[in-house]
C-alpha positions, 0 to 999 in steps of 0.5 A, a space after each residue: 500500500 502506498 499511503 492510505 491508498 490501496 493498488 486498486 484506487 491508484 490504478 485507474 481501471 477504466 483506462 489503465 494510467 494514473 498520473 500521480 503527484 510529481 509527474 509518475 505515470 503508472 500503467 495497469 498490466 492487468 490483475 492490479 499489477 503495475 509498471 512505470 510508464 517511463 520504464 517501458 521500453 518495448 511491448 511485444 506478443 509472446 507468440 514468436 519463437 525468439 521471443 519464447 527464447 528471450 523469456 527463457 534466457 530471462 528465466 535464467 537470469 532471475 530477470 523475468 517477472 511473471 504478472 499474469 496471476 496464472 491465466 495464458 501470457 500474451 504479452 512481454 513487456 521489456 523494462 529500461 533496467 533489463 527486467 522482462 514482465 509477462 502480461 495476460 494482456 493483449 499487447 495492443 491493449 497494453 500499446 494503448 494504455 501506454 499512449 493515454 496520458 
């Protein structure tokens, strides 16, 4: 919890993006998981074999974060810190959320 607010209140469920004070924007990855908008480098679909190999390599290096909550993985979010975040939302939906301000 951040202060007296809970994550569901911080995240804007309708649009997926919440502007907080000090200009920090949060992207909702689904199921109360989030990432800072300015840390996202790319969002890709996980269907291609090169992406699957990238996921396996990230898992071996302990750089993989599973934010699917047990659901089917549909997209991979790559951050500037070198972390790879699995999401159960479609890549197009996440791209729309990143584009909203």
